[in-house]
FIPA-155756 format. One record per residue: residue in three letters; x, y, z of N, C-alpha, C in turn. Coordinates in steps of 0.02 Angstrom, whole numbers, padded with zeros to 5 digits, always signed. Atoms other than C-alpha are relative to their C-alpha. Layout:
<rs>
ALAXYZXYZXYZ ...
</rs>
This chain:
<rs>
MET-00052+00048+00014-00268+00226-00450-00029-00069+00009 LYS+00023+00069-00006-00303+00042-00479+00036-00033+00059 ARG-00027+00035-00059-00277-00067-00325+00060-00043-00020 ILE-00054+00044+00021-00169-00189-00422+00064+00038-00013 ASP-00059-00042+00013-00052-00048-00475+00032+00022+00066 LEU-00027-00020-00065-00034+00010-00294+00035-00060+00032 LEU-00031+00059-00029+00002-00168-00235+00066-00017-00034 ARG-00062+00012+00037+00133-00187-00371+00054+00050+00023 HIS-00046-00053-00023+00213-00022-00315+00027-00019+00070 LEU-00020+00019-00067+00215-00082-00133+00051-00057-00002 THR-00044+00058+00004+00296-00248-00180+00068+00019-00029 GLN-00063-00021+00030+00428-00163-00289+00044+00038+00050 HIS-00037-00038-00050+00479-00057-00139+00014-00041+00064 GLY-00019+00044-00055+00503-00207-00024-00053-00013+00052 CYS+00055+00012-00048+00334-00210+00064-00027-00071-00011 ARG+00028+00067+00001+00253-00376+00106-00070+00000+00030 LEU+00066+00010-00027+00076-00433+00138+00007-00032+00069 LEU-00003+00027-00069+00057-00460+00325-00056-00049+00012 ARG+00057+00043-00008-00119-00530+00331-00060+00030-00036 GLU+00062-00022+00030-00291-00519+00256-00051+00010+00057 GLY+00053-00013-00048-00424-00437+00363-00068-00009-00033 ALA+00067+00008+00026-00612-00433+00338-00011+00045-00062 ASN+00012-00048+00054-00616-00277+00227+00064+00032-00027 HIS-00062-00031+00019-00433-00229+00213+00056-00053-00002 SER-00061+00040-00001-00264-00307+00177+00051+00040+00041 TRP-00050-00033-00041-00125-00267+00302+00068-00012-00030 TRP-00066+00003+00030+00045-00228+00227+00051+00029+00048 HIS-00053-00028-00042+00211-00196+00314+00064+00007-00041 HIS-00065-00012+00030+00384-00133+00267+00051-00026+00049 PRO-00045+00031-00047+00513-00246+00349+00058+00044+00025 GLN-00056-00041-00020+00655-00118+00350-00019+00051+00053 SER+00021-00051-00047+00555+00014+00443-00045-00026+00056 GLY+00046+00027-00049+00434-00098+00536-00068+00032-00003 ALA+00065-00034+00005+00290+00013+00481-00051-00045-00034 ARG+00053+00038+00033+00122-00061+00431-00062+00044-00006 THR+00062-00037+00014-00042+00001+00362-00050-00045-00035 SER+00051+00039+00033-00204-00060+00289-00013+00027-00070 VAL+00017-00018+00069-00252-00059+00105-00070-00027-00013 PRO+00068+00023+00012-00439-00065+00065-00006-00045-00062 ARG+00010+00044+00056-00506-00194-00056-00050+00029-00050 HIS+00039-00031+00052-00581-00074-00181+00039-00006-00066 ASN-00035+00003+00065-00543-00086-00368+00037+00065-00012 GLU-00031-00065+00008-00504+00100-00370+00015+00028+00069 ILE-00021-00031-00063-00408+00185-00229+00015+00073-00014 ASN-00009-00072+00008-00413+00373-00211+00075+00016+00001 ASN-00070-00018+00004-00247+00454-00256+00028+00026+00066 HIS-00022-00027-00064-00237+00544-00089+00011-00058+00049 LEU-00008+00058-00044-00261+00378+00002+00062-00040-00020 ALA-00059+00035+00023-00127+00296-00105+00064+00034+00025 LYS-00057-00037-00026-00005+00434-00057+00008-00011+00075 LYS-00001+00010-00072-00051+00413+00127+00028-00069+00018 ILE-00023+00068-00011-00022+00225+00119+00075-00004-00008 CYS-00072+00000+00012+00151+00253+00046+00037+00038+00054 ARG-00033-00038-00054+00194+00386+00176+00000-00041+00065 ASP+00003+00041-00060+00135+00269+00316+00054-00054+00000 LEU-00050+00054+00005+00253+00133+00252+00070+00027-00009 GLY-00066-00029+00008+00396+00254+00223+00033-00013-00065 ILE-00027+00012+00067+00416+00224+00037-00019+00060-00045 ALA+00013-00054+00048+00413+00338-00116-00074-00005-00023 GLU+00068-00002+00025+00243+00394-00179+00000-00022-00073 PRO+00003+00021+00071+00185+00321-00346+00007+00061-00046 ALA-00013-00055+00046+00242+00429-00492-00060+00013-00046 SER+00055-00010+00048+00092+00400-00606-00067-00012+00033 PHE+00069+00008-00023-00091+00423-00567-00046+00000-00057 
</rs>
């Protein structure tokens, strides 16, 4: 999955960028208070994308 598509999915489900780290971006979901890191690779493994969504408590992306 393209990173930009994952970030768009996160934003559409109410997640916000918390801060930029050295190698990762930290995202959080304000309603649940959950947060997780998203690596800065152009392609993100589908299993990792699902894990990121589960960590934030949002629906998994429908298309891969």
